[in-house]
C-alpha positions in Angstrom: 15.0 -4.2 23.5 12.3 -4.8 20.8 13.0 -3.6 17.3 10.4 -1.2 16.0 10.0 0.3 12.6 11.3 3.8 12.1 8.5 6.1 11.0 10.2 6.7 7.7 10.4 3.0 7.0 6.7 2.7 7.4 6.4 5.3 4.7 9.3 4.7 2.3 11.3 1.8 3.6 14.1 3.5 5.6 16.2 2.0 8.4 15.0 0.3 11.5 15.0 2.1 14.8 15.6 0.1 18.0 13.2 0.1 20.9 10.0 1.9 22.0 12.1 5.0 23.0 13.3 5.4 19.4 9.8 5.1 18.1 8.5 7.6 20.7 11.2 10.1 19.6 9.9 10.0 16.0 6.3 10.2 17.2 5.9 11.0 21.0 2.2 10.1 21.1 3.1 6.5 20.4 4.4 6.0 23.9 1.1 7.0 25.5 -0.9 4.9 22.9 1.2 1.8 23.5 1.0 2.1 27.3 -2.7 2.7 27.4 -3.5 0.3 24.6 -6.1 0.5 21.9 -9.6 -0.8 22.0 -9.2 -4.4 20.8 -12.7 -4.8 19.5 -14.8 -2.9 16.9 -18.2 -1.5 17.7 -20.8 -4.2 16.8 -24.4 -4.0 15.6 -26.7 -7.0 15.4 -30.4 -7.9 15.2 -33.0 -7.6 12.5 -33.3 -3.8 12.4 -30.1 -1.8 12.1 -29.6 1.9 11.3 -26.4 3.0 9.6 -25.7 6.8 9.2 -23.1 7.9 6.6 -21.5 11.2 7.4 -18.3 13.3 7.1 -16.0 13.1 10.1 -12.3 13.3 11.0 -10.2 10.4 12.2 -6.8 10.3 14.0 -4.1 8.1 12.5 -0.7 7.9 14.3 -1.7 11.1 16.1 -2.5 13.1 13.0 -5.9 14.2 11.9 -7.3 13.1 8.6 -10.6 13.8 6.8 -12.8 10.8 6.4 -16.3 9.4 5.7 -17.5 7.2 8.5 -20.7 5.3 9.4 -22.2 5.9 12.9 -19.1 7.9 13.7 -16.5 5.3 13.2 -13.9 4.2 10.6 -14.1 1.3 9.9 -17.9 1.3 10.0 -19.4 -0.9 12.8 -19.1 -4.6 12.6 -22.4 -6.1 11.5 -22.9 -9.5 13.3 -25.7 -11.5 11.6 -26.8 -15.1 11.6 -27.4 -17.4 8.6 -31.2 -17.7 8.0 -32.3 -14.5 9.7 -33.8 -11.5 7.9 -32.2 -8.1 8.2 -33.5 -4.6 7.6 -30.7 -2.1 7.2 -31.9 1.6 7.2 -29.1 3.6 5.6 -29.2 7.4 6.2 -27.1 9.6 4.0 -25.9 12.8 5.7 -23.3 13.6 3.0 -23.6 16.4 0.5 -23.5 13.9 -2.4 -25.2 10.7 -3.3 -24.0 7.6 -1.5 -24.7 3.8 -1.3 -23.7 0.6 0.5 -22.8 -2.6 -1.3 -22.8 -5.8 0.8 -19.7 -7.3 -0.7 -20.0 -11.1 -1.1 -23.5 -11.3 0.2 -26.1 -13.1 -1.9 -28.9 -10.6 -2.0 -31.7 -9.6 -4.4 -30.5 -7.4 -7.2 -32.5 -4.4 -5.8 -30.5 -4.6 -2.5 -27.0 -5.0 -4.1 -26.3 -1.3 -3.7 -24.7 -0.2 -7.0 -26.1 3.1 -8.2 -27.1 3.0 -11.9 -27.1 -0.8 -11.9 -29.3 -2.1 -9.1 -30.8 1.1 -7.6 -30.6 4.9 -8.1 -28.4 5.6 -5.0 -29.2 7.4 -1.8 -29.7 11.2 -2.2 -28.2 13.6 0.4 -30.5 13.9 3.4 -32.5 10.8 2.5 -32.5 7.1 3.4 -32.8 3.7 1.8 -34.1 0.5 3.4 -32.2 -2.6 2.5 -34.3 -5.7 3.4 -33.1 -9.2 2.6 -32.7 -12.7 4.0 -29.2 -13.8 5.1 -28.5 -16.9 3.0 -24.9 -17.7 4.0 -22.3 -17.6 6.7 -18.7 -16.4 6.8 -16.6 -13.2 6.8 -17.6 -10.4 4.4 -17.6 -6.6 4.3 -19.6 -3.6 3.1 -18.6 -0.4 1.4 -19.7 2.5 -0.8 -20.2 2.0 -4.5 -20.6 5.8 -5.1 -17.7 7.8 -6.6 -14.5 7.4 -4.6 -16.0 7.4 -1.1 -14.5 4.0 -0.2 -11.0 5.6 -0.2 -12.1 7.9 2.6 -13.2 5.3 5.1 -16.7 4.2 3.9 -16.2 0.5 4.6 -16.9 -2.0 7.4 -16.8 -5.7 8.3 -19.6 -8.3 8.4 -19.5 -11.6 10.2 -22.3 -14.1 9.6 -22.5 -16.9 12.1 -23.6 -20.3 10.7 -27.1 -21.5 11.5 -25.7 -24.7 12.8 -22.4 -25.7 14.4 -19.4 -23.9 13.0 -17.0 -26.5 11.6 -14.1 -24.1 12.5 -13.2 -24.5 16.1 -11.7 -21.5 17.9 -11.6 -19.9 21.4 -11.3 -16.3 20.4 -11.6 -14.2 17.3 -10.5 -10.8 16.0 -11.4 -8.9 12.8 -8.4 -7.5 11.0 -9.6 -4.8 8.5 -6.7 -3.7 6.3 -7.0 -0.4 4.5 -5.1 2.5 3.0 -5.7 6.2 3.8 -4.3 9.4 2.4 -4.3 13.1 3.3 -5.0 13.8 -0.3 -8.6 13.6 -1.5 -9.4 10.7 -3.8 -10.2 13.1 -6.5 -6.8 14.7 -6.2 -5.2 11.2 -6.3 -7.1 10.3 -9.5 -6.2 13.6 -11.2 -2.5 13.0 -10.5 -2.7 9.5 -11.8 -4.2 10.7 -15.0 -1.5 13.3 -15.5 1.4 11.0 -14.5 0.6 7.4 -13.6 4.0 7.1 -12.0 3.5 10.1 -9.8 3.4 8.1 -6.5 6.2 5.7 -7.4 9.3 6.6 -5.4 10.9 3.3 -5.9 12.2 3.5 -9.4 15.5 1.9 -10.4 18.7 3.8 -9.7 22.3 3.6 -10.6 23.1 2.5 -7.1 20.6 -0.3 -7.4 22.3 -1.4 -10.6 25.7 -1.8 -8.9 24.3 -3.4 -5.7 22.2 -6.0 -7.6 19.0 -4.7 -6.1 17.7 -3.7 -9.5 17.7 -5.2 -13.0 21.0 -6.1 -14.7 22.1 -3.7 -17.3 21.0 -5.8 -20.3 17.5 -6.1 -18.8 17.3 -2.5 -18.0 18.2 -1.6 -21.6 15.6 -4.0 -22.9 12.9 -2.5 -20.7 14.1 1.0 -21.6 13.6 0.2 -25.3 10.1 -0.9 -24.4 9.6 2.3 -22.4 8.1 0.4 -19.5 8.8 0.8 -15.8 9.3 -2.6 -14.1 9.0 -1.0 -10.6 5.4 0.2 -11.4 3.8 -2.4 -9.2 1.2 -0.3 -7.4 -0.3 2.9 -8.8 -0.7 4.5 -5.3 2.0 3.8 -2.7 3.3 4.5 0.7 4.5 7.9 -0.6 0.9 9.1 0.1 -0.8 6.2 1.9 -0.7 5.3 5.6 -1.6 1.6 5.9 -4.2 0.8 8.5 -5.4 -2.0 10.7 -9.0 -1.4 12.0 -8.5 2.3 11.3 -5.2 2.6 13.1 -1.8 3.4 11.7 1.4 1.3 12.3 2.5 3.6 15.2 -0.9 3.3 16.9 -0.1 -0.3 17.7 -3.7 -1.7 17.6 -3.6 -4.8 19.8 -5.5 -8.1 19.6 -5.4 -10.1 22.9 -5.0 -13.8 23.4 -4.3 -16.3 26.2 -1.4 -18.7 25.5 -2.7 -22.0 24.1 -5.9 -20.6 22.6 -7.0 -21.1 19.0 -7.4 -17.6 17.8 -9.4 -16.9 14.6 -8.2 -13.8 12.7 -10.7 -12.6 10.1 -8.6 -10.7 7.5 -10.5 -8.3 5.2 -8.7 -6.2 2.6 -10.9 -3.1 2.5 -8.2 -0.9 0.9 -8.8 1.1 -2.2 -5.6 0.1 -4.1 -3.3 -2.0 -2.0 -2.5 -5.7 -2.2 -1.1 -6.8 1.1 1.3 -9.7 2.0 0.3 -10.9 5.4 2.3 -12.8 8.0 2.9 -13.1 11.8 6.6 -13.9 12.3 6.9 -16.8 14.7 3.5 -18.2 14.1 2.1 -20.7 11.5 -1.1 -19.6 9.8 -3.8 -22.1 9.1 -6.1 -20.8 6.3 -9.6 -22.1 7.0 -11.8 -19.8 5.0 -11.5 -17.7 1.8 -14.0 -15.1 0.7 -16.4 -16.4 3.4 -16.3 -20.0 2.2 -14.8 -22.8 4.3 -11.8 -24.5 2.9 -9.7 -27.5 4.0 -7.1 -26.1 6.4 -3.8 -25.1 4.7 -0.8 -24.3 6.9 1.3 -21.4 5.5 3.7 -18.8 6.7 2.3 -16.0 4.6 -0.5 -15.1 2.2 -1.2 -12.4 -0.3 -4.6 -10.8 0.0 -6.0 -8.7 -2.9 -8.3 -5.8 -2.6 -11.8 -7.1 -1.5 -10.6 -10.6 -0.7 -11.1 -12.1 2.8 -9.2 -14.9 4.6 -9.9 -16.5 7.9 -6.8 -17.7 9.7 -6.3 -19.8 12.8 -3.2 -19.2 15.0 -2.3 -21.0 18.2 0.3 -18.9 20.1 1.7 -21.0 22.9 4.1 -18.5 24.5 3.4 -15.6 26.8 4.8 -13.1 24.4 3.7 -10.6 21.7 3.7 -11.2 18.0 3.6 -8.6 15.2 0.8 -8.8 12.6 2.3 -7.6 9.4 0.4 -6.5 6.3 3.2 -5.4 3.9 2.2 -3.5 0.8 2.9 -5.5 -2.3 5.4 -2.9 -3.5 7.1 -2.8 -0.1 6.5 0.9 0.3 5.1 0.5 3.8 3.1 -1.8 6.0 0.0 -2.1 8.1 1.1 -3.3 11.6 -0.7 -4.5 14.7 0.2 -6.7 17.7 -1.2 -10.0 18.9 -0.4 -10.1 22.6 -1.4 -11.5 26.0 -1.7 -8.0 27.4 -2.3 -4.5 26.1 0.9 -2.4 25.8 3.1 -5.2 24.7 5.1 -5.0 21.4 7.1 -7.4 19.3 9.9 -7.0 16.8 8.7 -5.5 13.6 10.5 -6.9 10.6 12.1 -4.5 8.1 10.5 -4.0 4.8 11.8 -6.4 2.2 13.3 -5.4 -1.1 10.6 -4.3 -3.5 9.7 -6.5 -6.4 10.7 -5.7 -10.0 8.4 -6.9 -12.9 9.8 -9.5 -15.2 9.1 -10.6 -18.8 6.7 -13.1 -17.4 4.6 -10.2 -16.0 4.3 -9.1 -19.6 2.9 -12.5 -20.6 6.2 -13.5 -22.2 7.0 -16.6 -20.4 9.0 -18.8 -22.7 9.7 -21.5 -20.2 6.8 -23.5 -21.5 7.8 -23.2 -25.1 9.4 -26.1 -26.9 13.1 -26.2 -26.6 13.1 -23.5 -23.8 12.8 -25.8 -20.8 16.6 -26.1 -20.2 17.5 -22.5 -20.8 18.6 -20.1 -18.1 15.6 -17.9 -17.3 17.0 -16.0 -14.3 18.1 -12.9 -16.2 20.2 -11.5 -13.4 19.2 -9.9 -10.2 15.6 -9.0 -10.9 13.4 -8.7 -7.8 16.3 -7.9 -5.6 17.1 -11.5 -4.6 20.3 -13.4 -4.3 21.3 -14.4 -7.9 22.7 -17.7 -6.5 19.4 -18.6 -5.0 17.5 -21.6 -6.5 15.7 -20.8 -9.7 12.0 -20.2 -9.2 8.8 -19.9 -11.1 9.1 -16.2 -12.0 10.6 -17.1 -15.4 12.9 -14.1 -15.7 14.3 -13.5 -19.1 17.6 -11.9 -20.1 18.4 -10.3 -23.4 20.6 -13.3 -24.3 17.6 -15.6 -23.7 15.4 -13.5 -25.9 18.0 -13.3 -28.6 18.4 -17.1 -28.5 14.9 -17.8 -29.5 14.0 -15.6 -32.5 12.2 -18.4 -34.4 9.9 -19.1 -31.5 9.1 -15.5 -31.0 8.4 -14.9 -34.7 5.6 -17.3 -35.1 2.1 -18.0 -33.8 3.0 -18.0 -30.2 3.4 -14.3 -30.4 0.3 -13.5 -32.4 -2.1 -11.3 -30.5 0.5 -8.9 -29.1 -0.5 -5.4 -29.9 2.1 -2.6 -29.5 0.5 -0.2 -32.0 -0.5 2.2 -29.3 2.4 2.2 -27.0 4.5 4.9 -28.6 5.0 7.8 -26.2 5.0 5.9 -23.0 7.7 7.6 -20.9 8.3 7.0 -17.2 10.9 9.7 -17.2 11.9 9.2 -13.6 13.3 5.7 -14.2 17.0 5.5 -14.3 18.3 3.9 -17.5 15.8 5.8 -19.7 12.4 4.7 -20.9 12.6 6.3 -24.4 13.3 5.0 -27.8 10.8 2.3 -28.6 8.7 2.8 -31.7 5.6 0.8 -31.9 4.0 2.5 -34.9 2.7 0.7 -37.9 5.7 -1.2 -39.3 8.5 -3.2 -37.7 8.6 -4.0 -34.0 11.9 -4.5 -32.5 12.8 -5.3 -28.8 16.5 -5.7 -28.2 17.8 -8.5 -30.3 14.3 -10.0 -30.8 12.5 -9.4 -34.1 8.8 -9.4 -33.3 6.7 -9.7 -36.4 3.0 -10.3 -37.1 1.4 -8.5 -34.2 -2.3 -9.0 -34.9 -5.1 -8.1 -32.5 -5.8 -10.5 -29.7 -9.1 -12.4 -30.1 -12.2 -10.6 -28.8 -10.2 -7.4 -28.1 -11.4 -4.2 -29.8 -8.3 -2.1 -30.0 -9.6 1.3 -29.1 -7.1 4.2 -29.2 -4.6 4.0 -26.4 -5.2 0.4 -25.4 -2.2 -1.8 -25.0 -2.3 -5.6 -25.4 1.1 -6.8 -24.1 0.4 -10.4 -23.1 0.9 -12.6 -26.1 1.3 -15.8 -24.1 -0.7 -15.5 -20.8 -0.2 -18.4 -18.5 -2.2 -19.8 -15.6 -0.4 -18.4 -12.5 -2.8 -19.7 -9.8 0.1 -21.9 -8.6 2.3 -18.9 -7.9 2.3 -16.9 -4.7 2.2 -13.4 -6.2 4.7 -10.7 -7.2 7.7 -10.5 -4.8 6.9 -13.7 -2.9 8.7 -16.2 -5.1 12.0 -16.4 -3.1 11.0 -15.5 0.5 12.2 -18.9 1.8 9.0 -20.0 3.5 5.5 -21.4 2.5 3.2 -18.8 0.9 -0.4 -19.6 0.0 -1.3 -20.1 -3.6 -4.8 -20.4 -5.1 -4.1 -24.0 -6.0 -3.7 -24.8 -2.3 -7.3 -24.0 -1.6 -9.9 -26.8 -1.6 -13.6 -26.4 -0.6 -14.4 -28.0 2.7 -17.7 -29.3 1.3 -18.6 -30.5 -2.2 -19.6 -27.7 -4.6 -23.3 -27.1 -4.9 -23.2 -27.3 -8.7 -20.8 -29.6 -10.4 -22.1 -29.6 -13.9 -19.6 -29.0 -16.7 -19.9 -25.6 -18.3 -22.1 -25.4 -21.4 -20.0 -22.6 -22.9 -16.9 -20.5 -22.4 -16.1 -16.9 -22.8 -12.8 -14.9 -22.8 -12.6 -11.5 -21.1 -9.4 -9.5 -21.6 -8.2 -7.1 -18.9 -6.8 -4.2 -20.9 -5.3 -0.8 -20.2 -2.8 1.9 -21.0 -0.6 2.6 -17.9 0.8 5.8 -19.5 -2.7 7.4 -19.9 -4.2 5.6 -16.9 -6.9 4.0 -19.0 -8.4 0.7 -17.8 -11.0 -1.5 -19.4 -12.4 -4.9 -20.3 -11.8 -6.1 -23.8 -10.5 -2.7 -24.8 -13.6 -0.8 -23.9 -14.3 1.4 -20.9 -17.6 1.1 -19.0 -18.8 4.5 -20.4 -18.3 3.2 -24.0 -20.3 0.0 -23.6 -24.1 0.0 -23.8 -24.8 -3.7 -23.8 -24.3 -5.9 -20.7 -22.5 -9.3 -20.8 -25.6 -11.6 -21.1 -26.2 -14.9 -19.3 -29.3 -17.0 -19.0 -30.7 -18.1 -15.7 -29.3 -21.4 -14.6 -26.7 -21.8 -17.2 -23.2 -23.0 -16.3 -20.4 -20.9 -17.9 -16.6 -20.9 -17.9 -15.1 -17.5 -17.7 -11.4 -17.0 -18.8 -9.9 -13.8 -17.5 -6.8 -12.9 -19.5 -4.6 -10.1 -18.1 -3.1 -8.1 -21.0 -1.5 -5.7 -18.6 1.6 -5.6 -16.3 -0.4 -5.1 -13.1 -2.4 -7.6 -11.0 -6.2 -7.0 -11.0 -8.6 -8.3 -8.3 -11.7 -9.0 -10.3 -15.1 -9.2 -8.5 -18.5 -10.3 -9.6 -21.6 -9.3 -7.7 -24.4 -11.6 -6.8 -22.6 -14.8 -7.4 -19.8 -17.1 -6.3 -17.6 -18.9 -8.8 -15.4 -22.0 -8.6 -11.7 -21.5 -9.5 -10.5 -24.0 -12.1 -7.4 -25.3 -10.3 -7.7 -29.1 -10.7 -9.8 -29.8 -7.5 -12.9 -31.0 -9.3 -16.1 -30.9 -7.1 -14.1 -29.4 -4.3 -12.8 -26.4 -6.2 -12.5 -23.3 -4.0 -15.5 -20.9 -4.2 -14.7 -17.2 -4.3 -16.2 -13.9 -5.3 -12.9 -12.1 -6.0 -9.7 -13.3 -7.6 -6.4 -11.7 -8.4 -5.4 -12.1 -12.0 -1.6 -11.8 -12.0 0.2 -9.7 -14.6 0.5 -11.4 -17.9 -1.6 -14.3 -16.5 -5.0 -15.8 -16.8 -7.5 -17.3 -14.4 -10.5 -19.5 -15.3 -13.5 -20.0 -13.2 -16.9 -21.7 -13.6 -20.1 -20.2 -12.3 -23.8 -20.8 -12.3 -25.8 -17.7 -13.4 -28.6 -18.3 -10.8 -29.3 -14.7 -9.7 -31.6 -12.9 -12.1 -30.9 -9.2 -12.6 -28.2 -6.8 -13.5 -24.9 -7.1 -11.6 -21.6 -5.2 -11.5 -18.5 -6.9 -12.6 -15.3 -5.0 -12.1 -11.7 -4.6 -11.0 -11.7 -3.8 -7.3 -8.7 -1.4 -7.6 -10.8 1.7 -7.0 -9.1 4.0 -9.5 -9.1 1.3 -12.1 -12.8 0.8 -11.8 -13.3 4.6 -11.8 -11.2 4.8 -15.0 -13.4 2.3 -16.8 -12.6 -1.3 -15.8 -16.2 -2.3 -15.1 -19.0 -3.9 -16.9 -22.6 -5.0 -16.2 -23.5 -8.7 -16.1 -27.1 -9.4 -16.9 -28.7 -12.7 -15.9 -31.9 -13.0 -17.9 -34.8 -15.2 -16.8 -35.1 -18.5 -18.6 -37.9 -18.0 -21.2 -37.3 -14.2 -21.3 -39.9 -13.3 -18.6 -38.6 -10.8 -16.0 
């Protein structure tokens, strides 16, 4: 019999139940759903004149009712099918009791049609409408969502497919849209309040004494070091499967949404991460995945077994299932607290084995920006530091750069000098994740000496360009380029995982000029107080935009001074990731900046107007990790 995930495992990683009967016992409605099957396509709208009505509704997930915000009565909202070169008029009607909006994520539109209240337009008042009217200037896979309050969390999102004006260079026989999302019975306002009171409120995966003895968690010396720093290495995601159900096209893992194929076909799967807070690790056990598009831009095909997709990213994947059998589409939450699950099958009602959730990742010193492997004299030292990340300690060393207390103690001279300048611990006192076994108390970061285990850390001056407002932590003294890494928890999975450096544009970049200037932007925050910002300042504290001049070419260096990955998105533009591919650098609109890491990208400021620039983790943006980018006309004439 097929192996299906126990309901508790979907939520918190419990044991596997065997067979559809076992699943039906946990949730009887599943048996009827699986036999009747779920609608394999999303409602689709196309043409030049489209009406979208935003309203409150309910939705059923795994047989349970949830409150939601939908468009035209559906969650996700209808698929918009457009064609490159056409003009589209989108009449958006707001039937909510509060203001709303729609942002066309990744679409190159005039600033007035970008859909960000307070930046590009005033928003759509209750009972009123707004007409978006713009030419469609591109092709590819995109999506749309609210930019008002926290509405996106409740279901206000939908997919967009834009067919190319000419021949599509990607050959396929059939396609399916895979919209990944997270949904909660709690209101988004309640989630945000709980995060402000206790940022670890939803983390049910803290380290335990049993985990210490089993090797699943950090070794004792590491745990003591992290305890002295008063930091929780299991705090990978702010909101987890303890409150979220992870969705595929609006359906929970027990709903078994099914995408159909005929054996031998080339099937195009258009993955869209429309979640509020969840990074997903996606794979289809038994099938190779050929990545052919990233953020709507064609790339040279890359064959992988798995890829990580950050919030707001999109990836198009070609699979060619040859057998007359079902396959499971897995979207595992980055913290392994649950998964989105669907089925790829020749016939409705079929199921395949659902793999168990893998051990959850544990943050390392590298995630704090303290990777000493690149420092002189450190190349030959053991960086494994014991059983962090829950992997076999005997496995081949990987790029995670784990550090033990012994390694730290062995390099005091390196840590005492300029390589550590820019690390600010002055505001970290009082951080206490009290639920973490091993204790998170006892680290004093006041004015004076700074001591972490056996490492004397002196001369902590402010990082360049970071205004240290009260409560801001700057914990990444040595950020490194992590675009060659697969992402947290994917270092030792034993198969090929996509990394950003694998991506190459299918065609030559439209602008290959060298940048005329470079700017650094620090991603900053305080996880204890759930404060998030750019360069130490929240959106509400900044009155001047980040200025650019029309047509200029700029290199932007994103430096992550936090222990959490951030998907950073710029509106109105694409950028080219600096990954060594020259005039075929991958073009994207959103990029994950890994913990303690940095990402550089070049872009041409060719869209005049004011544009949002923000972390796409919804509650991080809401807490202040957002700025306005202003592209000013050359010559100063608007």
